[in-house]
N, C-alpha and C positions, 0 to 999 in steps of 0.2 A: 704675657704682657705685650703692650703695643710695640715696644722696641725690640722684642724678640730675645730678651735676656732675662733669665730667671735669677732673682736675687734673694738671699736669705739674710735676715737681720738678727743680730745678737746684741744685747745691751752693751754699749760702749765699744762694740767691735767693728762697726762699719760694714761695708759691702765686701764680701769675700768670694762670691761665686762669679765665674766668668765663662763666656761661651767656649765650647770646645773648638770651634772653627777659627778661633782668633789667632792661633799660632802660625798660620800659614805664611806670614810675611817674614818670619825669622830667617836670619842668614843660615845657610846650610852648615856652616862650620860649627855652629852652636846648637845644632839639632841632632838628637839621637834618632834612631830608626823610626821611632813611633811618632816623630813630629813634634815632640814636646821640647821646649827650650830648656837647656841645662840651667841657664839663668835667664830670667826674663827682663833683666835690666838694660839690655842693649838691643836695639833694632838697627841693623846696618851699621853697627859700631858707633852709634850716636847715643849719648846719655839721655835719660829721661829728665830734662830740665824742668824746673817748676813752672807750671802754667799760671797765668794771672788768676785763674779761678781757684787755685790751691795755695797761692801765696798769702801770708798773713796780712791782714789789713792794717792800716795806719793806727787804728784804735786797738788792735789786738795785743794782748800781753806778750805774744810771741814775736811781735814786730821787731823789737830790738835784737832778738836772737837771730831772726831771719836776716836782718841787716848785717849782723856780724858775719853770718855765713856768706853773704854776698860780698862783703869786703874781703874776707879771706879768699874767696874764689877769685876776686880780681887780682889779688896778690900772688896768685899762682899756686895756692894750696889746693890739694886734691880733696874735695868734699864729695859726699854721696851723689849730689846732683851737680857735679862739676861741669866746667865749660869745655870748649873744644881743645884747649891746650892740654887737657888731661885725658882726652879720649884715646881709646885703644892702648892704654898703658901696658896691658898684659902682652900685647903683640909687639911693643917697641923695645922691651927690655930683653936682654939675653938671659940664659938660664942661670949663670953664675950670679948676675946682679939680682935676679929674683930670689935665689936662695939666701943671699946676703941680706936682702930686704926683709925676708921672713924672720931672720935672726934679730934684726933691728926692731922689727915690729913686736916680737915677743918681749924684748927688753923694755919696751915702752908701754906695755899693757898696764903695768902697775904705776909707772911714773907719769903717764899722760903727757900731753903736749906742752904743758906750761913749765916743765922743769927746765933747768939750765941746759943749754946744748953742750954735749960733750961726746967724744968718741963717735962722731958722725962722719968719719972719713969714708967709710964704705957707702954711706947713704948719699953723701954730697956728690958723688960721681954721676949720679943719675937723678938728682933731685928735680932737674927741669922737666924730665919726662915722667917720672913716677910720682913725685911729691910724697905727702904723708898719708899712707892708707889708714893709719890709726887715728888721724885727726878727727874723723867723724865717728870712729868706733868708740873713742873715749867720751865723746860729747853727746852723741845722739842715742847710742845703743844702751839699753838698760840690762842687757844680758851679761852675765858674769863669765869671763873666760875660764875654761876648764884646764888651764895649765899655768904653772907658776912662772915667775920671771927668770928662773934658772933653767927653764926648758924651752926648746923650740916648740912651735905649734904642732909639730908632728910627734911630740913626745920624747925627743932625744935631748940629752943635756947640751947646753950651750958650749960646754968645754970640749965637745967632740969635734974639734976642728979638722980631724982627719977626714971626716965625711965630706968636708967642703972640697977636698982635693979630688974626690972621685967624681967622674962625670955622671950627671943624673941620667937615669934611664928615661926613655920616652914616656913610659907609663907613669913614673913618679913625677916627672915634670908636668904632665897633664893633671896629676893629682893636686899638685901645689897650686897650679893655675885655677883649678876649679874651687879649691878651698878658699883662695883669695876672693874669688867672685862670689862665693856663697856668703862670706862674711859681710858683703855689702848689702845683703838683703835683710837687714835687721829691722827695717821699719814695718809697722803693722800692715798686713795684707800687701806686701811688696809685689808679689807676683800677680795678684788680682788687679791691683792698681795699674801695673805696667801693661797687662793685657787689655784693660779698659782703655788705656791710652792708645794702644795699638789699634783697637777697634775703631777709633775715631777716623783712622785713615782708610777704612774699608768702605767702599762705595756700594750702592745698591745696583750698579750696572756693571756688566762684565766688560771692562775696558782694560787695555794693556795686560791682558792675561789674568786679571783678578776675578776670582769666582764671585758670582752674585751672592749676596748675603742670604737670600731666600733658599739658595741651594744647600746651605748647611743643614737645614731641617731634614732634607732627604738623606743626607749622608749620615746623620745621627739616628735615623729611625731603625728600630730593630728589624733585621732582615727577615722577611717572610712572616712578620707578625704585625699586620696592619691594624689589628684590633687593639694593640697596646698604645699607650700615650707616647708622643714623640719626646725623646729625651734631649733637651736643648742645652744642657750643661753637663760636663763630665769631669770637672776639676773643682777642687775645693781648697781654699787658702786660709789656714788658721795661723799663719806666721805672725810672730811678734805680739802675741796676745797674753803672754805671761801665764799660760795654762799650766796647772799642776796635775791635772787628770783629764782623761778623755771620757766623754759620756757614751754609754752603750748604744744609743740610737745612731751614733755616727756610723757604726759598722753595719747598719741596715742599708746604706747606700752602696750596694754591691756593684753598681754600674760604674763606680768612680774609676777614672783613668789616671788621674794625678791627685796627689794629696800632699799639701805642704803643712808641716807641723814644726818648722824651724823657729829658732829663737823663742822658745818657751822654757818652762821649768819642769819638764816631765822627767820623773825619776823611774817611771815604770811604763812599759808599753803593753797594753792588754793583749791576751791571747786571741781575743776576737778579731785582731788585725788580719788573721788568716782568712776571714770571710770576704775580704776585698780582693778577690782573685783576679780581677781585671786590671788592677793597678799596673801601670808601666813606669810610673815615676813616683817615688816616695822620698820626701825630704824630712829628716829628723835631726838636722844639724843644730848645733848650739843648744842642746838640752843637757840634762844631767843623768842620762841613761848609763847604767853600769852593766846591763845585760840585755840581751834580746830574747824574746820567747821563741820556743821551737816552732811555733806556728808561722814564723816569718818565712819558713820554707814553703808554705802554701801559696805564696805570691809568685808563682812560677812564670808569670807574664812580665815581671819586672825587668826593665832595661836599665834603670838608674836608681840606685839606693844611696842616698847621701846621709852619712853619719858623722860629719865633721864636728870636732870639738865637743865630744861627749866623754864619758869616763869608762869606756869599754876596754877591758883587759883581754877578753877572748870573744870568739864568735861561735855561735851554735853550729854543730855539724849540719843541721837542716838547711843552712845557707847553701849547701851544695846542691840542693834541689833547684836553685835559681839558674838553670842552664841557659836562659836567655839574657842574663845580666851582662851588660856591656860596661858599666862603670860602677864601682863601689868606692865611695868616698869615706876614708877612715882617718885621714890626716887630722892631727889634733887629739888623738886618743892614745892612752898609754897601752897600746896593744902589745901582746907578747911577741917576741922577736921572730919566732918561727912563722907566724902568720903574716907579720908585716914584711918579712923578707920575701915571701912568695909574691906579695903584691908589688913591692918595689922592683924586684928583678924581672918578674914575668907578667904582671898585670892581673886584671880582675878574673879573666877566664881561668888562669892557672890556679888562683886561690880557690875559686869555686870548685874546680876539679879536685884539688887537694882535699877539700872538706868532704866532698861526696865520696871519694874513693877510700878515705881513711875513717869514715864514720863506722861505729860499731853496729852490728845487727840489732835492730830493735826487737822488743818482745812481740811474739805473734799475737794476732787478734783472737778473741774467743771464737769457738766453733760456731758456724752458722746454725741457727735454730732450725729444727724440723717442724713445719707447720702442718698440723693434722686438720684436714677439711671434712673428713667423714670417719667417725669412730664407731660406726654401727658394728656390733659384734657379728661374727659370721653365724650363719644359720646352724642350729643344733643338729638338724637332720639334712640329708641330701648332700650333694657334692659341694665342696668349698668354693667360695667365690674366687674367680680367676683374676689375678692381679699381675701387672708388669710395671717395671720402672724404666724410665728413659732418661739418659743424660745427654745433653747437647753442649758442646764446648768448642770455641774457637781457640786453638792451642797456640797461636802466634807462630807462624812459620819462621824458621831460623834465619832465612835470608832477609826477612822484614824487621828483625830485631836489631836495629842499628842505633848508634848514638845520635845520628841525625834525626831519627824519628822519636827516640826515647832518651833525650839528653839528661833527664833527671834520674835515670836508673844507673846504679853502680855497675861497673864493667863485669864483675863477677856474677851479679844477679841477672845480667843480660846475656851471659854466655850460654850456649846450648848445653854444654856439659853440666852446668848447674841446673838449668831449667828443665831438662828432659826428665830428670828424676823426680822433680817436684810435680811436673805434669802427670807422670805415671802414677804418683801417689794420689793426685787429685782425681784421676780416673778410677783407680782400683778401689779406693776407700768406700765409695757408696755401693760397690758391687751390683751395679745396675744390670738389668737384663739386656738392654740395648744401648749402645754408645753411638752417638752421631758426632763425629769430629770434623772440624773444618780447618783449613790451612795446614794440612799434613802433606809434606812433599813426598814424592815417590821414593826417594832414597831412604828417608827415615821411616816410611811405612814398612818397607821390606826389611830394613836392617834393625829397626828398633821396636816400633809399635807392634807389628805382627808377632815376632817371636816372644816379646815380653808379655803381651796379653794372652798368648796361648797358654801360659802357665795358669791363667785364671779362667780357663775354659771358654775363651773368646775366639771366634773365627770372624774374619773380616772380608769386606768388599771395598775396593778402592778404585777411583778414577781420578786422574789429574785433569786440570783445565785443558781445554781443547788445543791450546798452543803447543802442547807437548808432542802432538802428532807431527808437527812440522820441524822439530828440532832433532839434533843429533842425540844419541843415547846419553852422552855425558851431561849435556845441558838439560835434557828432559828429566833427569833424575831430580833436579832442583825445582821443578814446577810443582806447585801445591795443588791440592784438590780436596775431595771429600772422602772420608773413610767411615764406613758403618760396620760396627762389630756387634755380635749377638752371642748369647750363651748357647754353645753348640749342643749341650746336653738337654737343653730345654726346647730349642727351636730347630726346625728344618728350613733350609733355604730352598724355596720353590723356584724363584726367578730373581734376576737382578738386571737392572737397566740403567743406562746413563741418559740423561736428558741434556743434549747439547743445545742450549737455548738459542745462541746466535744462528747456528746452522738451521734450526727449526724455523726461526723467524724469517729468514730470507727465502725459504722454500715454500712459505705459505702463498697460495695463489693470490690472495687479496693484498699481499705486501709488495707485489711486483710494481716496480717503478716508484716506490716510496723512498725518497732520498733520506729521510730520517732513519729508516731501517739500516741503510748501508753506511751512513755517516756516524750514527750514534749507537745503535744496538749491535751491529755486526762486529765492530772492533773489540767489544767486551766478551771475553771467552768464558764467562761463568757457566758452571754446570751444576747438575743435581744428580744424586745417586738414589735409585729406588730399589728397595729389596722387598720381596714378597715372602713372608715367613708363615710357618704353621707351628703351633704349639703341639709338641709330640703327645702330651698327655690328654689335652682337652680337644684337640682338633681345630681350635679357633685359629683363623688366619688373620694376618695383619699386613697392611701396606705401610712401609716406613720410608719417608722421604727425607733426605739430608741435602740441604742446599746452601749455597753461599753466593749472595748477589753482589752487584757492583757497589763500590764504596763511595764514590764521589757524590757529595750533596748537590753538585751542579747538574746531576743527571737523574733527578727524581723520575723523569719520564721513562728513562731506560729501566730503572728498577721496577717501575710499575708494569711495563711491558714484559719484563723478565718473569715477574710473578704470574701475570696473566697466561703466558705461554706455559709456564711450569704447571699450573693448575689444569690447563687444557689438556696437556699430555698425561697428567695423572688420571684425569677423568677417562681418557681413552684406555689407559692401562687397567683401570679398575673394572671396566666392562669386560675386558679380556680375561682378567683374573676371576671374575664371577663365573665364568664358564670353565675354569681350570679343573681338570679331572681330580678326583680324590687320590690320595696316596694309599696304595694297596699294601705294600710291604715296607713299613717305616724302618724296620731293622736293617734292610738292605739299601736304604736310600743313601745316596752320595751327593756331595755338593756338585752343582752343575757348572763347574769351571774346569779349566785345564791346568790349574796351578798344582803345585806339589801337595798342598793341603787338600785340594779337591780330589786327589787320588786316594786319600786315606778314608777308611771306613769311619762312619759315625760311631760314637760311644753306644754301648748296649742300651737300648731304650727301656723305659720302665714297663712294668707289666700292666695289663688291662688298658691298653691304649684306646682312646676314643676314636671313632671314625672322623675323617675330614669333614669340616663344616661345609654346608651347602649355602650358596648365596644366589638369590635370583637377580639382583642388580649390583652394580659396583658400589653404590653408596652405602650398601649394607655392610660392607667389609670394614672393620675398624681401621681407621686411618690416622697416622701420626705424620705431621709435616713440621720438621724442625730445622734449625740452622741459623746462620747469621744472614739476616735480610737487609742489614744496613739501612733500615727504614724505621723511623720513630713512630710512636703511637698515633700521631696526627697526620700521617702520610697516606697517600692514596693506596699504596701497597697494603698497609695495615687494614684500611677500610675494605678493600676487595677481599682479603682473606676472611675478615670477620663477618661481613654482611652478604657475601655471595654475589654481589654485583656492584658496578661502578658506572657512573654517568660518563658519557663520551666527552663532556665538557669539564671534567675534573681539572682543577688548577695545575696539578702535577703534569698533565699532558702538555700544557703550555702551547696549545693550538698547533701542535705538530701532527704530522700525518702518519698514522700507523694502521692503515687498512681498515678492516671492520671494527677494530678496537676504538678508533676515533670516529667512525661513521655510525656505529650502532651501540657502542658501549662494551663493557666487559662483564662476564658472569662465569660462575662455576656451580656445580650441582651439590657441593658438600655443605654440611652444617658444621663449620669449623669455629673453634673458640681457642684463644690463647690460654694455656693452663694457668699462667700467672695472673690473668685478668680476674681470676676468682678472688685474688687479694689486691686488686687494683694495680697490677704489674709491680715490678721491683722499682727501686729508686733509679737504678742504672744496671746495665749489663756490660757496658763498655766504659772504662774509667781512665781518663787521661786529663791533664791540665786544661787542654783546649776543647775537650769534648767528653761530656758525661751524660750518657743517654741510654735508653732502652732500644736495642737494635736486634737482640737475639730472642728467639721464641721457640716454644714447643706447642704447636697447634694440634688439636685432636678433634675427631668427629663426635659431636655430642650425642648423636643417635645411638652410638655403639659403645662409648666409653664415658667414664665419670672420674674426675680427679679426686683422689683421696688424700694426697699429701704433696708438699712442696718443700724444697730447700730454701731457707729464708735469706734475709739481708745480711750484709757484712756489718760487723760491729761498728756503729757510728762513732764511738769514742776513738777507736783506732783510726778512722778516716780523718779525724780532725788534724792529724799531723802528717798525713800521706797525700801528696798532691796527685798521684796517679800510679797506675800499674803499667808494667810489671815491676816487682821488687823482690825482696828476699822471701816473701811469704805468698805472693801471687805471681805465678810464672808467665801469665798472659795479661794483656790489657783487657781481656774479656773475662766475665765470670762464667763458671760452669753452672748450667741449669739442670735441675733434677726434679722430675715429676713422677708421681706414682698414680697409676690408673687402675680402675676396676672395670672389667668387661661386663657390660649390662646384659641381663638375661634376655635372650631373644624370644619374642612372642610370635609364634607362627600362627598365621591365619588359618582357621579351620572352617571347612565347609559346614554351613548351618542349614538344616532342613526346616522349611517353614511349617509351623504348627497352627492350623486353623481351628483347632478344637474338635469336639465330636461332630462327625458329619451326620446330617439328617438323611433319612431315606427319601429318595426322590419318588414322588408320586408319578405313576404312569397313567 
């Protein structure tokens, strides 16, 4: 619309949408971290007084009522739209006075303002500053309070005078203050109207540090998605509408940042609330809720959850997933003492932690389905079709599994002692021929993975990230890297190589003098491990690449350059391996390393071993390129892998200088395809509250291999109540990928003699 504000109309509901950028002028004291006002009724501690355009006219039926309010206001009574004498009342009273006033306010909820004045000693001491909070509550609000006259708003009996002698904790004092402010927001669309009023003061020029109104559009645009519509509102106010139920379409607005449902008659909160995963502020105060759905735990972005004045006796354990929650408003609920005491004494964070750590372990999900892509029966005669299975898995290195990173995960589920056994089970169960593991640190490779997997006939090759070379031995043990394991009874290890991407980049002649190489690529010490294997029985050879690229989304250019250098080095190795001599005596073959396992003889090979396969070029060798590439399916890295080339002007390069890559473009000689692209990729391979995307892949050369089976999706019903991994059932934030391949039959070119038919005798 012309004014830049999107509005949504509901019969008799008025306007309730307001621009996301409107909150920027709120006082910092009343702003949570996300910038949303805890209450929108104050700007600079001045009340939203009635403007002439909203005051009842002389002919209006409400004129007399408005006049009565004005008169009461002049007499010093505190109304919702009171004057200067009542401003900043919450800041002027001390904590004891405030607690006494809460008691007085509860006593008058049923008797209202017109009863004879009695027992007002406690109130009269600060009447000039505070006045009557309940004056407007009993007159203007149609909401029914959810506590009786014999109880305080926080659910405690009025006879409990002993509590008054205890000093209030800072957490609970803030709770009472917020509850009082919440109760003032009883008018329909209180927050929307307040923000609309604030918007009137925003000018279209950047003066005195105020941002231009037009700049808000850019701020609300989806990052990196220029083809999407600009989202110009992110908050929705249904407050004071008397709603008894919420319509399902509401939960399709998954972009919502703030949702106000206060002062309604809701008795039930739909489970679909869990779909609004971007909410940072949710107000459900002054309803009739007796329980919260488990899906409330999906709102892990929440900073403020207001539940004042409901009928809640308990809280779901899933509330413990809300690790970013800064304020939980529960005053006015008959909450059980154990939960309330946690909040009163230690605050919101302590209560959230208590719920998370004491939650029982949920039921595990159903097993992931096996997807069959080719069920052609094997040939009745001739040799059987050769197949191999490859598992790729980012195991989540122990040093990265912290509460700072995974605040929604219980301590036990995050501990290495618990996770390592679950990881081992995840690896062993498929019994894959080849394992490509990322984020394995040197210490756990030597002390855990290698000895444990040896029981399952696996032998491994491992390299840490390049920084380990510059560290002392003790620190180097904690550096993670890539580990590739293979079934030793089935495959021979012909060669192994590490690709040090940063070191390779700075030594390229065309990269000399390129500042972006030194400033952006060189500091990232990502590596890839390459193994060259031969099947003992069939003689087929394989190149298996296991890589882990840089994680930061602000460095898409770096990830793209890393992939380009990786494929360039693999192409060189493949040409070298095409000339690799055949293995003459497979029984006597030993691993080509100096480790203890390399000194041991291979198991006795099967009989009638086929000779080593011969390849004329590197691209003929079956190639597997797996790992965590930290690049989504719409990235330049994905395009380069899938299409074999990339333009020098690709947006991910961001006009930076990377030698021939940015002068001529990028290319590789392989025909690669993501194995999961045969089913349209998975929904995700990395699952956290803030990031749920596909970043892990198993690529294969289509000229030599064919996908016949894949490990499928995670049970979607299970995911409805799980905001992210790791947890008790998934030990890493990544999923394990498993693909089954069939080696295509090679068609050797045969020399053909031209046949010109019967020759005629030549006449002489």
